[in-house]
C-alpha positions in Angstrom: 19.2 -20.3 85.6 18.4 -22.9 82.8 15.5 -20.6 81.7 17.8 -17.5 81.4 20.3 -19.7 79.3 17.7 -20.6 77.0 16.3 -17.1 76.4 19.8 -15.8 75.7 20.4 -18.6 73.3 17.1 -18.0 71.5 18.2 -14.3 71.2 21.3 -15.2 69.7 19.9 -17.6 67.2 17.4 -14.8 66.2 20.0 -12.2 65.8 22.1 -14.6 63.4 19.0 -15.4 61.4 18.3 -11.8 60.7 21.9 -11.0 60.1 21.8 -14.0 57.6 18.5 -12.6 55.9 20.3 -9.1 55.5 23.4 -10.6 54.0 21.4 -12.7 51.5 20.1 -9.7 49.7 20.8 -10.2 45.9 20.8 -8.3 42.6 18.3 -10.3 40.4 18.2 -8.1 37.4 20.6 -5.5 36.0 21.6 -2.8 36.3 20.6 -2.1 32.7 19.7 1.0 30.6 16.8 2.6 28.7 17.3 5.7 26.7 14.5 8.2 27.9 14.4 10.2 24.5 16.3 13.2 25.9 20.1 13.6 25.2 20.6 15.0 28.7 19.3 11.9 30.5 19.7 8.1 31.0 17.4 5.8 32.9 19.1 3.2 35.2 17.0 0.2 36.1 17.6 -3.0 38.4 15.6 -5.3 40.6 16.5 -6.9 43.9 15.2 -10.0 45.4 13.9 -8.2 48.6 13.0 -4.8 49.7 16.0 -2.5 50.3 17.1 1.0 49.6 20.1 1.5 47.3 22.3 4.5 46.3 23.0 5.4 42.7 26.2 7.5 42.1 27.4 8.8 38.6 30.1 11.0 37.1 32.5 11.5 34.1 35.0 9.2 35.9 35.0 6.5 38.5 35.1 9.1 41.4 31.3 9.4 40.7 31.4 12.9 41.5 28.5 14.3 39.4 25.6 13.2 41.5 24.3 10.7 43.9 20.7 9.7 44.9 19.1 7.2 47.3 16.5 5.0 45.6 13.5 3.1 47.0 11.7 0.3 45.1 8.6 0.9 43.0 5.8 -1.4 42.1 5.4 -4.7 44.1 8.6 -6.7 43.0 11.5 -4.8 44.3 12.4 -2.9 41.3 14.4 0.3 41.2 14.9 3.0 38.5 16.3 6.5 38.3 16.7 8.9 35.4 20.0 10.6 35.6 19.5 14.2 34.7 21.7 17.0 33.3 23.9 15.0 31.2 26.3 16.7 28.6 25.7 15.3 25.2 28.0 12.7 23.6 30.1 12.2 27.0 31.1 9.1 28.6 29.6 8.6 32.0 30.3 6.1 34.7 27.7 4.9 37.4 27.4 2.4 40.3 24.4 1.1 42.4 25.4 0.4 45.9 23.4 -2.4 47.3 24.0 -2.7 51.0 27.8 -2.3 50.4 27.9 -4.3 47.2 28.5 -2.3 44.1 27.4 -3.0 40.5 29.0 -0.7 38.0 28.4 0.3 34.4 29.2 3.2 32.0 27.4 4.7 28.9 27.9 7.4 26.2 25.1 10.1 26.5 23.2 10.9 23.3 24.8 13.3 20.8 23.5 16.8 20.2 20.3 17.2 18.2 22.0 18.5 15.1 24.8 15.8 15.1 24.8 14.4 11.5 26.8 11.2 12.2 25.8 8.2 14.3 26.7 4.6 14.9 24.4 2.1 16.6 23.8 -1.6 17.0 20.6 -4.0 16.4 19.9 -7.6 17.3 17.2 -9.8 18.6 15.6 -13.1 19.2 17.5 -13.6 22.3 15.3 -16.3 23.7 16.0 -19.7 25.0 19.7 -20.2 25.0 21.5 -17.7 27.5 25.0 -18.8 26.7 24.5 -18.4 22.8 23.1 -14.7 23.7 26.1 -14.1 25.9 28.4 -15.1 22.9 26.6 -12.4 20.7 26.8 -9.9 23.3 30.6 -10.5 23.6 31.1 -9.7 20.1 29.0 -6.4 20.5 31.2 -5.4 23.3 34.1 -5.9 21.3 32.7 -3.7 18.6 32.2 -0.7 20.9 35.4 -1.4 22.7 37.4 -1.3 19.3 35.1 1.7 18.2 33.5 3.7 21.2 31.1 5.4 18.8 29.1 2.2 18.7 28.3 2.6 22.6 25.0 4.5 21.7 22.0 2.1 21.8 21.1 -1.3 20.5 17.9 -2.0 18.9 16.0 -5.3 19.8 13.5 -7.0 17.3 11.7 -8.8 20.0 11.4 -12.5 21.4 13.7 -11.5 24.4 12.8 -14.8 26.3 11.1 -18.1 25.5 7.9 -17.6 27.4 7.5 -13.9 28.3 4.5 -14.4 30.4 6.9 -16.4 33.0 9.0 -14.4 35.4 11.5 -17.2 35.6 12.2 -17.2 32.1 13.2 -13.4 32.1 15.2 -14.2 35.3 17.1 -17.2 33.9 17.3 -16.0 30.3 17.8 -12.6 29.2 18.8 -11.3 32.8 20.7 -14.7 33.6 23.3 -13.7 36.3 25.7 -16.3 35.1 26.2 -14.8 31.7 28.9 -11.9 32.2 28.9 -10.4 28.6 25.1 -10.0 28.6 25.2 -8.3 31.9 28.1 -6.1 30.8 26.2 -5.1 27.7 23.0 -4.3 29.3 24.8 -2.3 31.8 26.6 -0.2 29.2 24.4 0.2 26.3 20.5 1.2 26.4 18.5 -1.5 24.8 15.4 -0.2 22.8 13.0 -3.0 21.3 9.7 -4.1 20.4 7.8 -7.0 21.6 7.7 -10.3 19.9 5.3 -13.1 19.8 6.9 -15.0 22.6 6.4 -11.9 25.0 2.7 -13.3 24.8 0.4 -10.6 26.6 3.2 -8.1 27.0 2.7 -7.5 30.7 6.3 -8.6 31.8 7.8 -7.0 28.6 6.3 -3.5 29.9 7.3 -4.3 33.4 10.8 -4.7 32.6 11.2 -2.3 29.7 8.9 0.6 30.8 9.5 2.7 27.6 7.8 6.0 26.9 4.9 4.1 25.0 2.7 6.2 22.9 -0.1 3.6 23.2 -0.2 0.0 23.7 3.4 -1.1 23.2 4.5 1.1 20.5 6.7 4.4 20.9 9.5 6.2 18.9 12.5 8.3 19.8 15.1 10.5 18.3 18.9 9.9 18.7 21.1 12.4 17.0 20.3 12.3 13.2 17.9 9.4 13.5 14.2 8.7 14.2 13.5 5.2 15.5 9.9 3.9 15.5 9.0 0.7 17.6 6.0 -1.0 16.4 3.7 -3.4 18.2 2.3 -6.0 15.7 0.1 -7.5 18.3 -2.4 -4.8 18.2 -4.0 -3.6 14.9 -1.6 -1.5 12.9 -3.5 -1.4 9.6 -4.9 1.8 8.1 -7.7 3.1 10.3 -6.3 1.8 13.6 -5.0 3.9 16.4 -1.5 2.7 15.8 -1.4 3.3 12.2 -2.7 6.8 12.6 -0.1 7.4 15.2 2.6 6.0 13.1 1.7 7.9 10.0 1.5 11.3 12.1 4.9 10.4 13.8 6.6 9.9 10.5 5.1 12.9 8.9 6.2 15.1 11.8 9.7 14.1 12.3 12.6 16.2 10.7 15.3 13.7 11.3 17.2 12.8 7.9 17.3 8.9 8.8 14.2 6.9 10.0 14.2 3.3 11.0 11.3 0.8 11.8 11.7 -2.0 14.4 9.2 -4.7 14.7 9.1 -8.5 15.1 7.6 -10.3 12.1 9.2 -9.5 8.9 7.6 -8.3 5.8 10.2 -10.0 3.6 12.5 -12.7 4.8 14.2 -16.2 3.7 11.7 -18.8 4.9 10.7 -20.4 8.1 7.9 -18.3 9.4 5.9 -16.8 6.3 6.4 -13.2 5.1 3.9 -11.0 6.8 1.6 -9.6 3.9 0.1 -7.1 6.4 3.7 -5.8 7.2 4.3 -5.6 3.5 1.1 -3.7 2.8 1.5 -1.2 5.8 5.1 -0.7 6.0 6.5 -0.6 2.4 4.3 2.3 1.3 5.3 4.2 4.5 8.9 3.5 3.8 8.7 4.7 0.2 6.7 7.8 1.3 9.1 8.9 4.1 12.3 7.6 2.8 12.9 4.8 5.4 15.8 3.0 3.8 16.3 0.2 6.5 13.8 -1.8 8.6 14.5 -4.3 11.4 12.7 -7.4 12.1 13.4 -11.0 13.6 11.1 -14.0 14.3 13.1 -16.1 11.9 16.2 -17.2 13.6 18.9 -16.3 11.0 20.3 -13.5 9.3 18.7 -12.2 5.9 18.5 -9.1 3.8 15.8 -8.5 1.2 16.0 -5.3 -0.9 12.4 -4.2 -2.3 12.3 -1.0 -4.3 15.5 0.3 -2.6 14.3 -0.6 0.9 16.5 -2.9 2.8 14.4 -5.5 5.0 16.9 -7.0 7.5 16.0 -10.1 9.5 18.2 -10.1 12.6 16.9 -13.0 14.6 20.2 -14.7 15.5 20.5 -13.1 19.1 20.6 -16.5 20.9 17.6 -18.4 19.7 17.8 -21.9 18.1 18.7 -21.3 14.6 16.8 -22.0 11.2 18.1 -22.6 7.8 17.4 -19.8 5.5 16.7 -19.9 1.7 18.0 -17.4 -0.9 15.1 -18.8 -3.3 12.6 -16.5 -1.6 11.7 -13.4 -3.3 14.0 -10.2 -3.0 16.6 -12.2 -0.9 20.1 -10.8 -1.4 21.9 -12.3 1.6 21.2 -15.2 4.1 23.1 -16.8 6.7 22.3 -19.5 9.4 24.5 -18.0 12.2 24.2 -15.9 15.6 25.0 -12.3 14.9 24.6 -8.7 15.3 24.2 -5.7 13.1 26.3 -2.5 12.9 25.0 0.8 11.4 27.2 3.7 10.7 25.8 6.9 9.4 28.0 9.6 8.2 25.9 12.5 6.9 23.7 11.2 3.9 25.5 7.8 3.7 24.8 4.6 5.7 27.2 1.8 5.9 25.9 -1.4 7.2 27.8 -4.5 8.5 26.2 -7.7 9.9 28.9 -9.6 12.1 28.8 -13.3 13.5 29.6 -14.1 17.1 33.2 -14.7 15.9 33.6 -11.2 14.5 33.2 -12.3 10.9 31.5 -10.0 8.5 28.5 -12.0 6.8 26.9 -9.1 4.8 27.5 -5.5 4.2 26.0 -2.6 2.0 26.0 1.2 1.7 22.8 3.2 1.0 21.8 6.8 1.1 18.6 8.5 2.8 16.9 9.1 -0.4 14.6 6.8 -2.4 15.6 5.9 -6.0 12.9 6.5 -8.8 10.7 3.3 -8.8 9.7 4.2 -12.5 10.1 3.1 -15.2 9.3 -0.5 -14.1 9.1 -3.6 -16.2 7.6 -7.1 -15.4 10.8 -9.2 -15.1 9.2 -12.3 -16.7 12.3 -12.8 -18.8 13.9 -14.0 -15.8 11.8 -17.2 -16.0 10.5 -16.5 -12.5 7.2 -14.5 -11.8 8.5 -13.4 -8.4 11.5 -11.8 -10.1 9.6 -8.5 -10.8 8.2 -8.3 -7.3 4.7 -9.6 -8.3 2.4 -11.0 -5.6 0.8 -14.0 -7.3 -2.7 -15.5 -6.1 -3.8 -18.9 -7.4 -2.0 -20.8 -10.1 0.3 -18.2 -11.6 3.4 -19.4 -13.8 5.6 -18.4 -16.5 4.7 -19.6 -19.9 6.6 -19.8 -23.3 3.7 -18.5 -25.1 5.0 -14.8 -25.3 4.3 -11.5 -26.9 7.9 -10.8 -27.2 10.9 -12.5 -25.7 10.7 -16.0 -24.4 8.3 -15.9 -21.2 4.9 -14.4 -20.2 2.8 -15.0 -17.2 0.1 -17.5 -17.4 -3.0 -17.3 -15.0 -4.8 -20.6 -14.8 -8.4 -20.3 -13.6 -9.4 -17.6 -11.1 -6.0 -16.4 -10.4 -4.4 -13.0 -10.1 -1.1 -11.1 -10.4 -0.4 -7.9 -8.4 2.5 -5.3 -8.5 2.7 -2.8 -5.5 5.0 0.2 -6.6 5.3 3.8 -5.5 4.5 6.4 -8.2 6.0 9.1 -5.7 7.7 11.8 -7.8 5.8 10.8 -11.1 2.7 12.2 -12.7 1.1 11.1 -16.0 1.1 7.4 -15.0 0.8 5.0 -18.0 0.7 1.2 -17.8 1.5 -0.7 -20.9 1.1 -4.5 -21.5 0.3 -7.3 -24.0 -2.4 -9.7 -23.1 -4.7 -12.5 -24.4 -6.9 -15.1 -23.1 -7.8 -18.8 -24.1 -10.9 -20.8 -23.4 -13.0 -18.4 -21.6 -16.6 -18.6 -21.6 -19.3 -16.0 -21.7 -19.1 -13.8 -18.7 -15.4 -14.8 -18.1 -12.7 -12.1 -18.6 -9.2 -11.0 -18.0 -9.8 -8.1 -15.7 -7.0 -5.4 -15.3 -7.4 -2.9 -12.6 -5.4 -0.5 -10.5 -5.4 0.5 -6.7 -5.2 4.3 -5.4 -4.9 3.3 -1.6 -8.5 2.8 -0.9 -10.4 1.8 -4.2 -9.7 -0.4 -7.1 -10.4 1.1 -10.5 -11.1 -1.0 -13.6 -8.8 -0.4 -16.6 -10.4 -2.9 -18.9 -12.2 -6.4 -19.2 -11.2 -8.4 -22.2 -11.6 -11.8 -24.0 -9.2 -11.2 -26.8 -7.8 -14.5 -28.0 -4.8 -13.1 -29.8 -1.9 -11.1 -28.4 -2.7 -7.4 -28.2 -0.4 -4.6 -26.9 -2.2 -1.8 -25.3 -1.4 1.4 -23.5 -3.7 3.2 -20.8 -3.2 6.6 -19.4 -4.3 6.6 -15.6 -6.2 9.5 -14.0 -4.7 12.0 -11.6 -5.2 9.5 -8.6 -2.4 7.3 -9.8 0.2 10.2 -9.5 2.5 10.6 -6.6 0.9 7.6 -5.0 3.1 5.4 -2.6 0.3 2.8 -2.4 -0.2 2.2 -6.1 -1.0 -1.2 -7.3 -1.6 -2.9 -10.8 -3.5 -6.1 -10.9 -4.4 -8.8 -13.6 -7.2 -11.2 -12.6 -8.8 -14.3 -14.4 -12.4 -13.0 -13.6 -14.9 -15.9 -13.2 -12.4 -18.1 -15.1 -12.4 -21.8 -14.3 -9.4 -24.2 -14.1 -7.8 -24.7 -17.6 -9.1 -21.3 -18.8 -6.1 -19.1 -19.3 -5.1 -15.4 -19.3 -1.7 -14.4 -20.5 0.1 -11.2 -19.8 3.6 -10.0 -21.1 5.6 -6.7 -21.6 4.0 -5.1 -18.7 5.6 -1.5 -18.0 4.5 1.1 -15.6 5.9 4.6 -16.5 5.4 8.1 -15.5 6.8 11.6 -16.0 8.1 14.3 -13.8 8.8 16.7 -16.4 6.7 19.4 -18.1 3.0 19.2 -16.8 0.3 18.4 -19.4 -1.4 21.7 -20.4 -3.3 20.7 -23.5 -7.1 20.1 -23.4 -9.0 17.3 -25.0 -9.8 17.4 -28.8 -12.1 18.9 -30.1 -11.7 22.2 -28.4 -14.2 24.0 -28.3 -16.3 20.9 -27.6 -19.0 20.1 -30.2 -22.2 18.2 -30.3 -22.9 14.6 -31.8 -26.6 14.8 -31.1 -28.2 18.2 -30.1 -30.6 18.3 -27.0 -34.1 16.8 -27.7 -37.0 15.9 -25.6 -37.6 12.3 -24.7 -40.7 13.0 -22.9 -42.7 15.9 -21.2 -40.2 15.9 -18.4 -36.8 14.8 -19.9 -34.3 16.0 -22.4 -31.4 13.8 -23.9 -28.1 15.1 -25.5 -24.9 13.6 -26.8 -21.6 15.3 -26.8 -18.9 14.5 -29.4 -16.5 11.9 -27.9 -13.4 13.7 -27.2 -9.9 12.3 -26.8 -6.9 13.0 -24.7 -3.9 10.6 -23.6 -5.0 10.9 -19.9 -8.7 10.3 -20.4 -11.7 12.5 -20.7 -14.8 13.5 -18.7 -17.7 15.7 -19.7 -19.7 18.6 -18.0 -23.2 19.5 -19.3 -24.3 23.0 -18.2 -28.0 24.1 -18.4 -28.0 27.9 -19.0 -31.5 28.7 -19.4 -35.0 27.2 -18.3 -33.9 25.9 -14.9 -32.8 22.5 -15.8 -30.1 20.6 -14.2 -26.3 20.6 -14.6 -24.4 17.2 -14.8 -21.5 16.4 -12.5 -18.2 15.7 -14.3 -18.9 12.3 -15.8 -17.0 9.8 -18.1 -20.0 9.3 -20.6 -20.6 11.8 -23.4 -24.3 11.1 -22.9 -26.5 13.0 -20.6 -30.3 13.0 -19.9 -31.8 15.8 -17.9 -34.9 14.5 -15.9 -37.5 15.9 -13.6 -38.2 19.0 -16.0 -41.4 20.9 -16.7 -43.6 20.2 -19.7 -43.8 22.7 -22.5 -40.7 24.5 -21.5 -37.7 25.5 -23.4 -34.2 24.6 -21.8 -30.8 25.5 -23.1 -27.6 23.5 -22.8 -23.9 23.6 -23.6 -21.0 21.0 -22.9 -17.4 21.0 -22.0 -14.8 18.6 -21.6 -11.6 18.2 -19.5 -8.8 15.8 -19.3 -7.7 13.6 -16.3 -4.1 14.8 -16.1 -3.2 16.5 -12.7 -4.0 19.9 -14.4 -7.5 18.9 -15.5 -7.2 21.0 -18.8 -10.5 22.1 -20.1 -11.9 22.7 -23.4 -14.1 25.8 -24.2 -17.8 25.3 -24.0 -19.6 24.1 -27.1 -22.4 26.3 -28.8 -25.6 26.5 -26.6 -28.6 24.6 -28.0 -32.1 24.5 -26.9 -34.8 21.8 -26.9 -38.6 22.1 -25.5 -40.4 19.5 -23.6 -43.8 18.5 -25.1 -47.2 18.9 -23.2 -47.7 16.5 -20.3 -49.3 13.2 -21.7 -48.0 13.8 -25.4 -45.4 11.7 -27.2 -43.0 11.8 -29.9 -42.3 9.6 -32.8 -39.1 8.4 -34.2 -37.7 5.7 -36.3 -36.7 2.6 -34.2 -35.3 0.4 -36.9 -34.9 -0.1 -40.7 -34.6 -3.6 -41.9 -33.5 -4.3 -45.5 -34.2 -7.3 -47.8 -35.2 -7.9 -51.5 -36.9 -10.3 -53.7 -36.7 -11.0 -57.4 -39.4 -10.4 -60.1 -38.2 -11.8 -63.4 -35.1 -10.2 -64.4 -35.5 -7.4 -62.0 -34.4 -7.0 -58.2 -36.6 -5.0 -55.9 -35.3 -4.0 -52.5 -37.5 -3.7 -49.6 -37.2 -1.3 -46.4 -39.2 -2.4 -43.4 -39.5 0.8 -41.2 -40.5 0.5 -37.6 -42.0 3.6 -35.8 -42.2 3.8 -32.0 -43.1 6.7 -29.6 -41.2 7.9 -26.5 -43.3 5.8 -24.2 -41.9 2.8 -26.2 -45.3 1.9 -27.9 -45.5 0.8 -31.4 -47.1 3.7 -33.6 -50.1 2.4 -35.7 -51.4 4.4 -38.6 -48.4 6.8 -39.1 -47.6 7.5 -42.8 -43.8 7.0 -43.4 -42.3 9.1 -46.3 -38.9 8.1 -47.9 -36.8 8.1 -50.9 -34.7 5.4 -52.6 -31.3 6.4 -53.9 -28.2 4.6 -55.1 -28.7 2.6 -58.4 -32.3 3.5 -58.2 -34.4 6.6 -57.5 -37.8 7.3 -56.5 -40.1 8.2 -53.5 -41.9 5.8 -51.3 -44.6 6.1 -48.6 -47.0 3.8 -46.7 -48.9 3.6 -43.3 -47.8 1.6 -40.4 -49.7 -1.5 -39.3 -50.5 -2.8 -35.9 -46.9 -3.7 -35.2 -45.8 -0.2 -36.0 -44.0 -1.4 -39.3 -44.5 -0.7 -43.0 -42.5 -2.3 -45.7 -41.7 0.0 -48.7 -40.5 -1.4 -52.1 -37.9 0.2 -54.2 -38.2 0.7 -58.0 -37.1 -2.4 -59.8 -33.7 -2.8 -61.4 -32.4 -5.4 -63.7 -29.4 -7.1 -62.5 -29.6 -5.8 -58.9 -27.3 -3.1 -57.5 -27.0 -0.9 -54.5 -30.3 0.4 -52.9 -30.4 3.1 -50.3 -33.5 4.1 -48.3 -33.9 7.2 -46.3 -36.8 8.3 -44.1 -37.8 11.9 -44.9 -40.8 12.2 -42.7 -43.3 10.6 -40.5 -46.8 11.9 -40.1 -49.8 11.1 -37.9 -52.5 13.2 -36.7 -52.0 14.5 -32.9 -48.2 13.2 -32.9 -44.9 14.8 -33.4 -42.2 13.3 -35.4 -38.6 14.1 -33.9 -35.9 12.9 -36.3 -33.3 13.6 -33.4 -34.7 10.6 -31.7 -34.1 8.2 -34.6 -32.2 5.1 -33.9 -31.7 4.8 -37.6 -32.8 7.1 -40.5 -31.3 5.4 -43.5 -30.1 2.0 -44.5 -28.8 0.2 -47.7 -28.3 -3.1 -49.3 -26.4 -4.4 -52.3 -27.9 -7.2 -54.5 
């Protein structure tokens, strides 16, 4: 009897234990929403603390009559998700999750029609560490979309969701904290679309709880009405040449949406705290200018700030709950900065965007209005007169300050030692790019220069090197690669300079034209010869074109029309030597020039001129130098011309007879044979009291040798006594 009683009691206790276990089933996270990228769908997600099926119901009111589905968990941690299908665009829907008789409710506004021109949405981030502060920010966002239901669309998130994103407990007790009612309501009613921050560490749990439609790694994009939003992963490479950059550029190029936004974690420009990301500046700013991205969102620094760079608004919205930092308005481009928890409201009406940042109490802390076009960046000037190098958007490296030694006005920029000053600016919409500036140097040694160069997106191109010690104002016309270039940069560098060796720059301007194209070729047109083609050996011919001029710069093309010689490529130099030729062969050439404008306007060809290579092993003679001097004999002054003859192999020519004439204040012929050093000194007729003496070589003769006057370095020289 006692045994039966014991068994019955044990059965009752086991029943009660299992019954208690079933009753203890808890909702651990959610329900919360992700927008799948289709305006007829919405993804609902939640997590339980144990295995169980659930029922999801939805509809256009709380009768939930549109659909019902039983869900089972996926993965290994009791997660559930379901994509609600067949939604009508821009329609309010209600849903509830039935967890063993306990209901969790939410509602959402489905995405608008693809052609809808208007949209409102929210953005915030850095929600880590302090759930109650995050809850207060959520309370104000709920108030925003309650007062204006148009804001119940989606919320961007700029990362750092929790303090340690590699720990399950931080996700449970921070972002998904069950004791924070406003945060729970917010995530149940508004899909949150966000990037990974540095506090998500390896990103495994970020991807677990936010399974977006990733294109690769942890980056993706989505369309929502008139906007295209790109979520960037800064914790894999995103520089040019990387998989993410290639995807990003293709993604932006392929969207037809009138408004585009970037969301990433570490800001390009901000107001202190964590340093500005120069990689973000170099990668994102050119893309913003190229694709008319007027607003980008970042976090990382726990405050609100806005920097405006070339018409692009860089918003740091890191006040979603994390411990606050003190921003500084002294940083470049800062137009607003506040140490406060907050969120952002974006209101797009056609081609106008109205922006408001609001603190946790509902007070407006910043606002602006912009359009979805990029204002012209040119003309641009340096901003030195503000007394601050940063005012013009320069990026200094090394010791760069303003100086009161100016070309005009009060201030210039001073580069002390191996310093540099770089300006990045888009020339999109402009051709015929010109850079103008004044410059001088002080204390530079041999081999040290002020180097000025420009960047086309892949290569730096030298404009000039100078050691000028007085102010000089110069204008340079850049080649076609500078036109329509969103990655254009101009740089001044103290090349090889040491400390306390200075370069000064002032009155820097970058201009361009978008009007009538350049249709004028260089001058002269047709091209002419400075030195006709002549043989420099049995297998080579050299020629020199007249130096042509054009505001955009000039390049030359030498065309061999007979004899089977070689054409040049287009080249900057007016000098061309054709090599690898045959001895005793006649070759014919002509030359053409073109400018470096986008149209590449070309001159007509010059006249055709021929030269014949000498036999193999033969050489030609030429005058290498004429050195003038004099001596006095009684009342008379006698000038001397020392003529140096060399051959095309570089050897001094011995025994060549040099013939010449003296003119000027004296007249008469002169001749003589060169000595072992290839030189002969020829005297002028004497003249009392001195005067001007001019000597001209008329011929050089030596048996078995050919004199080629076209090779002469010098044919005539003079002296005044």
